[in-house]
ZAMARGU-4260 file (C-alpha; in steps of 0.2 Angstrom, whole numbers, plus 5000, padded with zeros to 4 digits):
<rodrens>
0) 5000/5000/5000 | 5006/5018/4996 | 5003/5033/5007 | 5001/5051/5004 | 4999/5067/5014
5) 4981/5072/5016 | 4983/5090/5009 | 4993/5101/5021 | 4987/5092/5036 | 5002/5081/5039
10) 4991/5066/5040 | 4996/5051/5030 | 4982/5041/5021 | 4982/5026/5010 | 4980/5029/4992
15) 4966/5017/4992 | 4953/5022/5005 | 4937/5012/5010 | 4921/5019/5006 | 4906/5012/5016
20) 4891/5018/5006 | 4887/5000/5001 | 4886/4994/5020 | 4868/4990/5024 | 4853/4992/5013
25) 4861/5001/4998 | 4873/4987/4994 | 4864/4973/5004 | 4880/4970/5014 | 4877/4963/5031
30) 4886/4968/5047 | 4897/4952/5047 | 4901/4955/5029 | 4905/4974/5032 | 4916/4969/5047
35) 4925/4956/5036 | 4928/4969/5023 | 4935/4982/5036 | 4946/4968/5043 | 4953/4964/5026
40) 4956/4982/5021 | 4965/4987/5037 | 4976/4971/5036 | 4980/4977/5018 | 4986/4994/5024
45) 4970/5004/5021 | 4969/5017/5035 | 4955/5029/5029 | 4937/5024/5030 | 4924/5036/5023
50) 4905/5035/5027 | 4890/5048/5028 | 4874/5050/5038 | 4865/5049/5022 | 4870/5031/5018
55) 4855/5021/5024 | 4850/5036/5035 | 4864/5031/5047 | 4864/5013/5044 | 4882/5013/5036
60) 4889/5023/5051 | 4882/5011/5063 | 4890/4996/5054 | 4906/5005/5052 | 4906/5009/5071
65) 4904/4991/5075 | 4917/4986/5063 | 4930/4997/5070 | 4926/4995/5088 | 4943/4993/5098
70) 4954/5000/5085 | 4948/5018/5082 | 4965/5026/5085 | 4972/5016/5070 | 4960/5023/5058
75) 4957/5040/5049 | 4939/5041/5051 | 4928/5052/5039 | 4910/5055/5038 | 4898/5068/5029
80) 4882/5078/5032 | 4870/5090/5023 | 4860/5077/5013 | 4842/5075/5018 | 4838/5064/5033
85) 4820/5060/5034 | 4806/5072/5029 | 4809/5086/5042 | 4814/5101/5032 | 4828/5107/5043
90) 4836/5089/5044 | 4847/5094/5030 | 4858/5107/5023 | 4874/5116/5031 | 4866/5127/5044
95) 4874/5128/5061 | 4858/5121/5068 | 4859/5105/5058 | 4877/5102/5057 | 4879/5102/5076
100) 4864/5090/5077 | 4870/5079/5063 | 4888/5077/5069 | 4881/5072/5087 | 4870/5059/5079
105) 4885/5053/5068 | 4897/5052/5083 | 4883/5042/5092 | 4881/5030/5078 | 4899/5028/5075
110) 4903/5025/5094 | 4917/5038/5094 | 4920/5055/5102 | 4927/5063/5087 | 4929/5060/5068
115) 4945/5065/5059 | 4937/5072/5044 | 4919/5080/5043 | 4914/5084/5026 | 4900/5095/5018
120) 4892/5082/5007 | 4885/5094/4994 | 4886/5113/4993 | 4870/5121/5001 | 4865/5136/4991
125) 4853/5142/5004 | 4867/5144/5018 | 4881/5157/5018 | 4899/5152/5019 | 4900/5161/5035
130) 4886/5151/5043 | 4894/5135/5038 | 4912/5139/5041 | 4909/5146/5058 | 4899/5131/5064
135) 4913/5119/5058 | 4926/5130/5066 | 4917/5129/5082 | 4915/5110/5081 | 4934/5109/5077
140) 4938/5119/5093 | 4927/5108/5103 | 4937/5093/5098 | 4923/5084/5089 | 4931/5085/5072
145) 4950/5086/5068 | 4948/5093/5050 | 4933/5098/5039 | 4931/5097/5020 | 4919/5098/5005
150) 4912/5085/4994 | 4907/5088/4975 | 4908/5107/4976 | 4909/5117/4960 | 4926/5124/4958
155) 4920/5142/4960 | 4912/5137/4977 | 4929/5129/4983 | 4937/5146/4979 | 4924/5156/4987
160) 4924/5146/5003 | 4943/5148/5004 | 4942/5167/5002 | 4928/5167/5015 | 4938/5158/5028
165) 4953/5169/5025 | 4942/5185/5026 | 4932/5180/5041 | 4947/5171/5050 | 4939/5155/5051
170) 4945/5137/5049 | 4945/5131/5030 | 4941/5116/5020 | 4956/5105/5019 | 4950/5092/5007
175) 4938/5090/4993 | 4929/5074/4988 | 4924/5074/4969 | 4918/5061/4957 | 4933/5056/4945
180) 4936/5042/4933 | 4943/5038/4916 | 4925/5040/4909 | 4922/5057/4919 | 4937/5068/4918
185) 4929/5085/4918 | 4936/5090/4935 | 4953/5090/4927 | 4949/5106/4919 | 4942/5116/4934
190) 4941/5107/4951 | 4958/5099/4952 | 4968/5115/4947 | 4959/5124/4961 | 4963/5110/4974
195) 4981/5111/4969 | 4981/5130/4970 | 4974/5129/4988 | 4984/5113/4994 | 4968/5103/4997
200) 4968/5084/4999 | 4957/5075/4986 | 4948/5059/4989 | 4939/5054/4973 | 4923/5044/4973
205) 4917/5032/4959 | 4934/5029/4952 | 4926/5013/4944 | 4912/5024/4936 | 4897/5015/4945
210) 4904/4998/4939 | 4907/5003/4921 | 4926/5000/4924 | 4924/4985/4936 | 4924/4973/4921
215) 4906/4969/4925 | 4899/4980/4911 | 4905/4973/4894 | 4897/4971/4877 | 4887/4956/4874
220) 4884/4953/4893 | 4869/4956/4904 | 4872/4969/4916 | 4868/4963/4934 | 4878/4975/4945
225) 4870/4982/4961 | 4870/5000/4953 | 4862/4994/4937 | 4847/4988/4948 | 4846/5005/4957
230) 4849/5016/4942 | 4845/5006/4926 | 4844/5021/4915 | 4863/5024/4917 | 4866/5007/4908
235) 4853/5008/4895 | 4863/5007/4878 | 4850/5016/4869 | 4856/5032/4878 | 4870/5040/4867
240) 4881/5043/4882 | 4880/5025/4888 | 4884/5019/4871 | 4900/5031/4871 | 4905/5024/4888
245) 4902/5006/4882 | 4914/5009/4867 | 4927/5017/4878 | 4926/5003/4890 | 4930/4990/4876
250) 4945/5000/4870 | 4951/5002/4888 | 4950/4984/4891 | 4962/4981/4877 | 4974/4993/4884
255) 4973/4984/4901 | 4976/4967/4893 | 4991/4974/4883 | 4998/4981/4899 | 4995/4965/4909
260) 4982/4973/4920 | 4964/4971/4925 | 4952/4984/4920 | 4951/4989/4939 | 4969/4991/4941
265) 4969/5002/4925 | 4955/5013/4932 | 4962/5015/4950 | 4980/5017/4943 | 4973/5031/4932
270) 4965/5042/4945 | 4980/5040/4957 | 4992/5045/4944 | 4985/5063/4944 | 4996/5073/4955
275) 4981/5082/4963 | 4973/5066/4969 | 4977/5059/4987 | 4967/5043/4987 | 4954/5034/4977
280) 4938/5028/4987 | 4934/5010/4984 | 4916/5004/4989 | 4916/4985/4989 | 4900/4976/4993
285) 4909/4959/4995 | 4926/4953/5000 | 4929/4947/4982 | 4926/4965/4976 | 4938/4971/4989
290) 4952/4959/4984 | 4950/4964/4966 | 4952/4982/4970 | 4966/4980/4983 | 4976/4972/4968
295) 4978/4990/4962 | 4986/4996/4978 | 5004/4996/4970 | 4999/4999/4952 | 5009/5013/4944
300) 5004/5016/4926 | 5018/5020/4914 | 5017/5035/4902 | 5013/5025/4887 | 4997/5018/4895
305) 4992/5035/4901 | 4994/5041/4884 | 4983/5027/4877 | 4970/5032/4889 | 4970/5050/4884
310) 4968/5044/4866 | 4951/5035/4871 | 4944/5048/4883 | 4952/5066/4881 | 4958/5075/4896
315) 4944/5086/4904 | 4930/5076/4895 | 4915/5069/4904 | 4907/5055/4893 | 4891/5057/4903
320) 4889/5075/4908 | 4871/5073/4913 | 4877/5063/4928 | 4888/5077/4935 | 4885/5082/4953
325) 4894/5099/4954 | 4885/5108/4940 | 4880/5126/4945 | 4861/5126/4949 | 4857/5139/4935
330) 4862/5126/4922 | 4849/5114/4929 | 4835/5126/4934 | 4829/5138/4920 | 4821/5150/4933
335) 4839/5154/4940 | 4845/5160/4923 | 4829/5171/4918 | 4826/5188/4924
</rodrens>
């Protein structure tokens, strides 16, 4: 396992980090299975575990808490808040009122007195940077969190938050967690240059592109992945963007074969090759999934392989732009771009 500094925090984290979204109902992973996955990941050298209150409305956090009991100090523990929890209108967002409550709930479910990294799961356009950053700074000073970060923020919001922290003399985000894969490279043109400018650690999610790069989605095969069951429209080959992804995957598989790698090794090696990236979040549902992904722990792609990938998916290109999560709201809601 390789390790890198998490931004400018001085904390060393493994370049493959364990994402726990699939623990529980989402991935149909039981507590025994989740504990076995955590055991195997830690044994392989993984030292960062990432979850969120939104995953199964707290179920993932509870399962992570049980799995890490007795070895908390060996783990860089991260969770997230702001996504809706239940129907109550104020049980979401990044207001001081909700972040204090959400963190206390997360600590209780995890069975710990602090988390190492507390992340704002999505930018909340209804809440000011001052409100959110001041709340996070107070939680940090109270010892409940060591650091805080953002997740899937548009580049301009990352910049704005950094300037707000400086102007208001508050703590700042030290990490960003964006979606990034060979098939979704748009952040190379905006988010990653910003994270490098401000020295943020970058924990990328969906490096296997929701299963497209796991080897399970190939031409001529029935798609039976968990994600295809939940979001079938993302794998419907009558959709042009899905057809483009399918064609790219077949060409990428050839590149992997020629390099003596699995498609998973190619995909994880690619994201970790970018100098802005700290770690790739893997989200296995089973031990077999975990083992296939851990095989990429020491994968270093040579320049000719990276060049071949660039020929298939150009730098800065998203093959499925409609699936972006950091799109400015005005591009999605016409009322926000009309006088």
